[in-house]
Steps between C-alpha positions, in 0.01 A plus 500: 500500500408339165556134430633390164217249445269246654686250715250213490472463123678199348806556289448449125723190510289343776179580316639350179604188691148464647343537155735238354427261786124545461528436126704186566238375747219550249698325224562204732127479579421493127751216446360299790144546375603324177588181690240224548255566786625197695868596477651485850787725389258758362288502816810537718639785291167684483455484876845641556455762229163615634658538844780709354250711307304566819820616667564735209147638523553572870828669418341717231211588732751613762690710247187681384406626849 
């Protein structure tokens, strides 16, 4: 019996969403890097953004297996 295609591959819409989210994260990091080094808001946002980026990296690593 032949299957119509791989089951585990992400749908194009999901892949596009992941790419858009990753682009948004990188743009936010660029904006935060333009703030003064002692900006509490910038430090808070970068910590949260780095955490989200790490989660995305883990997600992408899982998808590539």
